[in-house]
N, C-alpha and C positions, 0 to 999 in steps of 0.2 A: 688602668694599671695602678697598682698600689705597692707599697713596700712593707714587708713583714720583717721583724727582727726577732730572733730567738732569744731566750734568756741568756744564752751563751754569747750573744753578740753577732751571730751569723745573720746575713741579710739576704732576703729573696724578693725579687720583683715578681708580682703575681697578677693574674687577671682571671676573671670569672667567665664561664661560658655554660651553655646548656650541656647537660651530660649526654653522651652518645653511647650507643651499645658497645662500641669497642673499648670503652673505659672500664667495663665490668671487672676484668681481671685485676687491673691496678687498684680499683676500689676494694676488691676482696682482699688484696694484699695489705691494706691499711687496717683491716679488722683486728681488734685485740680482744682479750677476755672481757675487759671493761665494756667494750662496745656491745657485746652480747648481753651483759648484765643490764646495760642501759636501755637497749632497744629490743632485746630478745634475739632469737635465731631467725633470721629473715632470709627469704629467697630474693636476692638482689635483682635478678632478672624480672621477677614478678613485680617487685616494688617499683622498678623503673617504668614498667608498662602501666602501672596504676597511678603513678605520681602526677599531681597537677603541675608540679615544677620540680625539676632535678637539676642541681647546679654543681659544677665541678670547678675547682680552683687549681690553676696550673701556674708553674713558674715560667721564667723566660725560655727554658729549654723544653717546654711543653710537658714536663713531668707533672703528674697529678700530685697535688699537695693536700687536697681535701675534697670531700663530696658531701652533699646533703640532699635529702629527698623530702619533699613537702606534699602533704595530702590535705584534703578539705574536711577531714574528720579525725577525731582523736585515735591514738594508738592504745595498746594495752586493754582494749575492750572496756574502757571506762564508761562508754555510752554507745548506743547504737548509732550507726553511721547517719541515719536519717533523723535522729532525735537528740543529738548532743547539745543543741542550743538550749533546750529546756533544762537539761542537767546543769549546764554552766550558769544559767540564770538563777537556778536555785542556790547555787554556791555563792554567787555575787551578782545581784540584779543591776549593779552599776556598770558592769562591763557590757558594752554594747556590741558584742561579737555576733556575727551572723555568718552563714556559709559563704557570703559574698565578700566579706572583709577579713576573713580569718584563715590561716593555714596552720597546720600542725607539723612539726619536725618529726618525721618517723625514723630518720636515720641520719647519722653524721659520723664521718671518719676523717682523720687528718694525720699528717706526719706529726708524731708526738711533740717534738720541740716547738712546733708552730701552731698547735691546736687552737689556742685562744685567739690568736690573730686571724687564723683561717676562719674560725666561726664568726668573728666580728665582720670580716670582709664578706662572707657569704650572706649574712643577715642584711648588711648594708645594701648589697647587690639586689637581694630579693625585694626589699622595700622600694628600691629605685625602679626595678623592672615591673612591679605590680603597684601602680599608684593608688589603687583603691584598697590596698591591703593596710589594715590597721593593727592587726594582731598576729603574732606568731607564738604558738604555745609549744612548750616542750613538756611532755608528760613522762615521768619516770616512776618506777616502783618505789614505794616508801622505804624499802630496805636499801636503796642505792643512794650514796652520797656523791654529788657531782663536784664536791670540793669548794663550794662557795661559802 
């Protein structure tokens, strides 16, 4: 359990769990135009079936606050599923990423006012849940600014 605080001072007690198929409608309700710019138009059911790990963040009332899906290959067709390692090593040979220690965030949605805290909590949970994980990559189109 963790505590999230919105910029407006609202507090939510949250916990992470594996995503379940009955979460799909609530996840879809969190999708915004920006989500589609960042991740493309995705079939959520198909994505959950293919995901190596899908995590949902809930508040103490079991309302879904956020969701993220992680796969073991990059999104946006930046490299073939079975050949992404060589592409990444060409970009930076110092990064020791492999299919065994790397995941890619293919999708993330959250309640707007808690999005940053939700993302941090999900990332923290994923690294705890998968001890051999060293890298999580988020690949976005060059025309999209994520506000950093």
